[in-house]
C-alpha positions as CSV (number, residue, x, y, z in Angstrom):
1,M,12.4,10.0,251.3
2,S,12.2,6.1,250.2
3,A,11.1,3.2,252.1
4,V,14.5,1.9,252.1
5,S,16.4,5.0,253.4
6,A,13.6,5.1,256.0
7,L,14.7,1.8,257.5
8,T,17.4,2.3,260.1
9,A,20.1,-0.2,260.9
10,R,18.2,-1.0,263.8
11,G,15.0,-2.2,262.4
12,L,11.9,0.1,261.6
13,S,12.1,3.7,260.9
14,R,11.9,6.7,263.5
15,T,8.8,7.5,261.9
16,V,7.1,4.3,262.7
17,W,8.5,4.6,266.0
18,I,6.8,8.2,266.7
19,L,3.6,7.0,265.2
20,V,3.6,4.1,267.4
21,I,4.4,5.6,270.5
22,A,1.9,8.6,270.1
23,R,-0.8,5.9,269.5
24,A,0.2,4.2,272.4
25,V,0.1,7.3,274.8
26,N,-3.4,8.1,272.9
27,R,-4.7,4.7,273.6
28,I,-3.5,4.9,277.4
29,G,-5.7,7.8,277.6
30,A,-8.7,6.7,275.6
31,F,-10.2,4.8,278.6
32,T,-13.4,7.5,278.5
33,L,-15.6,5.6,276.1
34,P,-16.5,2.5,278.3
35,F,-17.7,5.4,281.1
36,L,-19.5,7.5,278.6
37,G,-23.1,5.6,279.5
38,V,-22.3,5.7,283.0
39,V,-21.6,9.8,282.6
40,L,-24.8,9.9,280.7
41,A,-27.0,7.9,283.1
42,V,-25.6,9.2,286.3
43,E,-24.4,12.4,285.8
44,L,-27.2,13.7,283.2
45,K,-30.2,11.6,283.7
46,A,-30.5,10.0,280.4
47,S,-32.4,6.9,280.6
48,L,-31.3,3.4,279.5
49,G,-32.9,3.6,276.3
50,Q,-31.3,7.1,275.6
51,V,-28.2,5.7,276.6
52,G,-28.2,3.2,274.2
53,L,-29.5,5.3,271.3
54,I,-26.3,8.1,272.0
55,L,-24.0,5.4,271.8
56,A,-25.1,3.7,269.0
57,V,-25.2,7.4,267.2
58,F,-21.6,7.5,268.4
59,G,-20.6,4.3,266.8
60,A,-22.5,5.2,263.3
61,A,-20.1,8.5,263.2
62,T,-17.0,6.8,263.3
63,I,-18.1,5.2,259.9
64,P,-17.7,8.7,258.1
65,S,-15.0,9.6,260.7
66,R,-12.3,6.9,259.0
67,L,-13.6,7.7,255.5
68,L,-12.7,11.4,256.0
69,G,-9.7,10.4,257.4
70,G,-9.0,8.4,254.3
71,Q,-9.9,11.5,252.2
72,L,-7.9,13.9,254.3
73,A,-4.9,11.7,254.3
74,D,-4.3,11.5,250.6
75,R,-5.3,15.1,250.0
76,L,-4.3,17.3,252.9
77,G,-1.5,15.3,254.1
78,R,-0.6,12.6,256.7
79,R,0.7,14.5,259.4
80,R,-2.0,17.5,259.3
81,T,-4.6,14.7,259.3
82,I,-3.2,13.1,262.2
83,V,-3.2,16.3,264.2
84,L,-6.5,17.4,263.1
85,G,-8.3,14.4,264.2
86,L,-6.5,14.1,267.5
87,A,-7.4,17.7,268.3
88,G,-10.9,17.1,267.2
89,C,-11.2,14.3,269.8
90,A,-9.9,16.5,272.3
91,V,-12.4,19.1,271.9
92,A,-15.1,17.0,272.0
93,Q,-14.0,15.3,275.0
94,L,-13.4,18.8,276.9
95,W,-17.3,19.8,275.8
96,I,-18.6,16.1,277.3
97,A,-16.7,17.2,280.7
98,L,-18.1,20.7,280.6
99,S,-21.8,19.7,279.5
100,H,-24.3,19.8,282.2
101,V,-27.6,19.4,280.1
102,L,-28.0,16.1,277.9
103,W,-28.5,17.6,274.6
104,S,-25.2,19.3,274.9
105,A,-23.4,16.0,275.8
106,V,-25.2,14.8,272.7
107,L,-23.6,17.0,270.5
108,A,-20.2,16.7,272.0
109,T,-20.5,12.9,271.6
110,I,-21.4,13.1,267.7
111,L,-18.4,15.4,267.5
112,L,-16.4,12.7,269.1
113,G,-17.4,10.2,266.8
114,L,-16.9,11.9,263.7
115,A,-13.4,12.6,265.1
116,F,-12.2,9.5,266.4
117,E,-11.3,7.5,263.7
118,I,-9.7,10.4,261.5
119,Y,-6.2,9.3,263.0
120,E,-6.3,5.8,261.8
121,P,-6.1,6.0,258.2
122,P,-3.0,8.6,257.8
123,S,-1.2,6.8,260.4
124,Q,-1.3,3.5,258.7
125,A,-0.5,4.8,255.4
126,M,2.0,6.7,256.7
127,I,3.7,3.4,258.0
128,A,3.2,2.0,254.6
129,D,4.7,5.2,253.0
130,V,8.2,4.7,254.6
131,T,8.4,0.9,255.2
132,E,9.2,-1.7,252.1
133,P,6.1,-4.3,251.6
134,E,8.4,-7.2,253.3
135,D,8.5,-4.9,256.4
136,R,5.3,-3.9,256.9
137,P,3.9,-7.1,258.8
138,A,6.4,-6.0,261.3
139,A,5.3,-2.5,261.4
140,Y,1.9,-3.1,261.7
141,G,2.6,-5.8,264.3
142,L,4.7,-3.5,266.4
143,Y,1.6,-1.2,266.3
144,S,-0.9,-3.4,267.4
145,A,1.2,-4.9,270.1
146,A,2.0,-1.1,271.4
147,L,-2.0,-0.5,271.5
148,A,-2.6,-3.8,273.5
149,A,0.1,-2.8,276.0
150,A,-1.7,0.6,276.3
151,G,-4.9,-1.0,276.8
152,V,-4.0,-2.6,280.0
153,L,-2.4,0.6,281.6
154,A,-5.6,2.4,280.2
155,G,-7.8,0.0,282.4
156,L,-5.6,0.6,285.4
157,L,-5.8,4.1,285.0
158,A,-9.4,4.5,284.4
159,A,-9.6,2.4,287.7
160,A,-7.7,4.9,289.4
161,I,-9.4,8.0,288.2
162,S,-12.7,6.9,288.2
163,H,-13.0,6.8,292.1
164,W,-13.0,10.9,291.7
165,D,-15.4,12.8,289.4
166,L,-16.2,10.8,286.2
167,R,-15.4,13.8,284.3
168,W,-12.1,13.8,284.8
169,L,-11.8,11.2,282.7
170,F,-12.5,13.0,279.9
171,V,-10.6,15.7,280.9
172,A,-7.4,13.4,281.1
173,D,-8.2,11.8,277.6
174,A,-8.4,15.2,276.3
175,I,-4.7,16.1,277.8
176,T,-3.5,13.0,276.0
177,C,-5.0,13.8,272.7
178,L,-3.3,17.2,272.8
179,S,0.3,15.9,273.8
180,C,0.2,13.3,270.7
181,A,-0.9,16.1,268.3
182,A,1.9,18.1,269.6
183,L,4.2,15.1,269.4
184,V,3.4,14.2,265.9
185,A,3.4,18.0,264.8
186,L,6.8,18.2,265.9
187,A,8.9,15.2,265.5
188,L,7.1,13.5,262.3
189,P,8.5,14.8,258.6
190,A,6.4,17.3,257.0
191,D,3.9,16.0,254.4
192,V,5.2,15.5,250.7
193,R,3.0,17.3,248.2
194,R,1.2,14.4,246.5
195,E,-0.1,14.6,242.9
196,R,-3.7,15.1,242.9
197,P,-5.1,11.5,241.9
198,A,-6.3,11.2,238.4
199,D,-9.3,8.9,239.4
200,R,-12.4,10.2,241.3
201,P,-12.9,9.0,244.8
202,A,-15.4,6.8,243.7
203,A,-13.0,4.6,241.9
204,V,-11.8,3.4,245.2
205,W,-15.2,1.4,245.5
206,R,-15.0,0.1,242.0
207,D,-11.9,-2.1,243.5
208,R,-13.2,-5.6,243.4
209,R,-10.3,-6.9,245.1
210,L,-10.3,-4.2,248.0
211,L,-14.2,-5.0,248.1
212,L,-13.4,-8.6,248.8
213,L,-10.5,-7.7,251.4
214,L,-13.3,-5.5,253.2
215,A,-15.6,-8.7,253.6
216,G,-12.8,-11.0,254.7
217,G,-11.6,-8.5,257.1
218,T,-15.1,-7.6,258.6
219,V,-15.3,-11.4,259.4
220,F,-12.1,-11.1,261.1
221,A,-13.0,-7.9,262.8
222,T,-16.4,-9.5,264.0
223,I,-14.7,-12.3,265.8
224,Y,-12.4,-10.0,267.4
225,M,-15.4,-7.8,268.8
226,Q,-17.4,-10.8,269.5
227,L,-14.5,-11.9,271.9
228,I,-14.4,-8.3,273.0
229,I,-17.8,-8.3,274.1
230,G,-18.7,-12.1,274.6
231,V,-15.7,-12.7,277.1
232,P,-17.2,-10.5,280.0
233,L,-20.6,-12.0,279.4
234,T,-19.5,-15.8,279.0
235,L,-17.3,-15.1,282.4
236,L,-20.6,-14.1,284.2
237,E,-22.3,-16.8,282.7
238,Q,-19.8,-19.1,284.2
239,G,-20.3,-17.5,287.5
240,L,-16.0,-16.0,287.4
241,P,-15.2,-13.3,289.1
242,K,-15.6,-9.6,287.0
243,S,-12.0,-9.1,287.6
244,G,-11.3,-12.3,285.2
245,T,-12.0,-10.3,282.2
246,G,-8.8,-7.9,283.1
247,I,-6.7,-10.5,283.7
248,I,-7.5,-12.2,280.4
249,L,-7.2,-8.8,278.6
250,A,-3.3,-8.6,280.6
251,V,-2.5,-11.7,279.1
252,S,-3.7,-11.2,275.9
253,A,-1.5,-8.0,275.8
254,V,1.4,-9.8,277.1
255,T,1.0,-12.9,274.4
256,L,0.8,-10.0,271.5
257,I,3.8,-8.3,272.8
258,V,6.2,-11.5,273.8
259,A,4.7,-12.8,270.1
260,Q,5.9,-9.6,268.3
261,R,9.5,-10.2,269.7
262,V,10.0,-13.7,269.3
263,L,8.2,-14.9,266.4
264,R,9.8,-14.7,263.1
265,V,7.2,-15.3,260.4
266,Q,8.2,-12.8,257.7
267,H,9.0,-15.8,255.2
268,L,5.3,-16.9,255.5
269,D,3.4,-15.0,252.5
270,D,0.2,-13.0,253.6
271,F,-2.3,-15.7,252.7
272,R,-0.6,-18.5,254.7
273,A,-0.2,-16.4,257.4
274,I,-3.7,-15.5,257.5
275,A,-4.9,-19.1,257.4
276,I,-2.7,-20.2,260.1
277,G,-4.0,-17.1,262.3
278,Y,-7.7,-17.9,261.6
279,L,-6.9,-21.9,262.7
280,L,-5.0,-20.2,266.1
281,V,-8.0,-18.1,266.7
282,A,-10.4,-21.2,266.1
283,A,-8.4,-23.5,268.4
284,G,-8.8,-20.4,271.3
285,L,-12.0,-20.3,270.5
286,V,-12.8,-23.9,271.0
287,V,-10.8,-24.2,274.4
288,S,-13.3,-21.2,275.7
289,A,-16.1,-23.4,274.3
290,V,-15.2,-25.9,277.0
291,A,-13.8,-23.6,279.6
292,H,-15.1,-23.4,283.2
293,G,-12.2,-22.0,284.6
294,L,-10.1,-19.0,284.8
295,S,-7.0,-20.8,283.8
296,V,-8.3,-22.3,280.9
297,F,-9.9,-18.6,279.7
298,L,-6.3,-17.6,279.9
299,L,-4.7,-20.6,277.8
300,A,-7.4,-19.7,275.7
301,S,-6.8,-15.9,275.2
302,V,-2.8,-17.0,274.4
303,L,-4.1,-19.1,271.3
304,W,-6.8,-16.3,270.0
305,S,-4.1,-13.6,270.8
306,L,-1.6,-15.1,268.6
307,G,-4.3,-16.0,265.7
308,E,-5.2,-11.7,265.9
309,L,-1.1,-11.1,265.7
310,F,-1.2,-13.1,262.1
311,L,-4.5,-11.4,261.1
312,L,-4.1,-7.9,261.7
313,T,-0.6,-7.3,260.4
314,R,-1.4,-9.2,257.3
315,Y,-4.6,-7.8,256.8
316,L,-3.3,-4.1,256.7
317,T,-0.4,-5.3,254.7
318,Q,-2.7,-6.5,251.8
319,A,-4.8,-3.2,252.3
320,S,-1.8,-1.0,251.7
321,G,-0.4,-3.0,249.1
322,L,-3.5,-3.1,247.0
323,A,-3.3,1.0,247.1
324,P,-1.6,3.1,244.9
325,D,0.6,5.6,246.5
326,E,-1.5,8.6,246.0
327,A,-4.9,6.7,247.0
328,R,-3.4,4.7,250.5
329,G,-5.3,6.8,252.6
330,R,-8.6,6.1,251.2
331,Y,-7.9,2.4,250.7
332,L,-6.9,2.3,254.2
333,A,-10.4,3.8,255.4
334,V,-12.5,1.7,253.4
335,F,-10.8,-1.2,254.7
336,G,-11.2,-0.1,257.9
337,L,-14.6,0.1,257.8
338,S,-14.7,-3.5,258.8
339,W,-14.4,-2.4,262.2
340,G,-17.4,0.1,262.2
341,I,-19.4,-2.9,260.5
342,A,-18.0,-5.4,263.3
343,T,-19.2,-3.0,265.8
344,T,-22.4,-2.9,264.6
345,I,-22.8,-6.8,264.2
346,A,-21.1,-8.0,266.9
347,P,-23.3,-7.2,270.1
348,I,-26.4,-8.6,268.2
349,T,-24.6,-11.9,267.2
350,V,-23.3,-12.4,270.7
351,T,-26.4,-12.0,272.5
352,Q,-28.5,-13.8,270.4
353,L,-26.2,-16.9,270.3
354,L,-25.9,-16.7,273.8
355,K,-29.7,-16.6,274.5
356,S,-30.2,-19.3,272.2
357,A,-27.0,-21.5,272.3
358,G,-25.0,-20.6,275.2
359,P,-21.5,-20.0,275.6
360,A,-20.7,-23.3,274.2
361,G,-22.7,-22.6,271.0
362,L,-21.3,-18.7,270.9
363,W,-17.6,-19.7,270.6
364,L,-18.0,-23.1,268.7
365,T,-20.3,-21.1,265.6
366,T,-17.6,-18.4,266.2
367,A,-14.5,-21.3,265.6
368,G,-16.6,-22.5,262.7
369,A,-16.5,-19.1,260.8
370,A,-12.6,-18.6,261.9
371,V,-12.0,-22.3,260.1
372,V,-13.9,-21.6,256.7
373,L,-12.1,-18.1,256.2
374,A,-8.9,-20.4,256.8
375,A,-10.3,-22.9,254.2
376,L,-10.7,-20.1,252.0
377,Q,-7.2,-18.3,251.7
378,P,-6.5,-19.9,248.4
379,W,-9.5,-18.6,246.7
380,F,-8.5,-15.2,248.5
381,R,-5.2,-15.8,246.8
382,K,-6.6,-16.1,243.3
383,R,-8.9,-13.4,243.5
384,L,-6.6,-10.7,244.7
385,A,-3.8,-11.6,242.7
386,P,-2.8,-8.5,240.7
387,A,-4.5,-8.3,237.3
388,G,-2.1,-9.3,234.6
389,P,-1.0,-7.0,231.8
């Protein structure tokens, strides 16, 4: 099916909508991760040091998970890989729920990490497969907005279910994974047989443009993760209520959803849109640096959320545009490593900057990095331009 025929008269294709719905439902169920450390410590009597090490191993396992997802997406097929990743997550979640000794939970956590990111490369690649390049920002924007909305509902469900035995959280997440796997298997089109790529997998790593894009995407992902980690700590430092974090996340999600519906920025090219996105993020970070009340943090969240919308959609558009059709899954998997790297870096940078410079120093430093990336977009434009004949 061509990209043109995939677009319906009312907008994005049925395939895109199914992927968005499946990912959103799965995101609603994915509220277990923040509670994994609690289960390890309370239910299985792990020490604080052991909990930190186990969670670090989980994070490390997500890196090969994404690479595996890219390889399987190009070789096994998009739909099969999505179903495999979701089923793997379900098995791991049920294993954690049934574990009564620490070593069993550790093995289950490693399996969860290895399955956790398999879904992303094939789903992102499939969106690119069925959309024209000019429509991809809208498709990826819808994808990210749906995840944001589902994340808010996930938090509410987690708060409700966590009053019972925490193991039920993992059972609920396993059920949503299996439900999404069934939806994908039944509703998405069958995998198209693709020609085996003539190049070896290592050729992906020799694409200098992809590696440059990975570097830029890692900076964005690190800024994003610093917000996720740093905002709750900043509120704590400012003596604001813990519930403020949930309110800020809700406002951020609403901003993404409304902006996706209202903003018409398809006429902007990727580099100009990315520059605008970084400037909006920087503005939100500067406001965060001077904020001492929840209302000011809410204003900041609107600004940085608008910026994230520009950045996430355009980076994915660029990554999918660099890739040849037969290697798109692997390209998106390599680009997606930016999130694994950022998840490792951000906790260190946030805690060290908070310790040495306080909240103002943290957010002003991060804003400076965003401004530098905005200024570098003309340089990126030249380096990422297609090679001449």
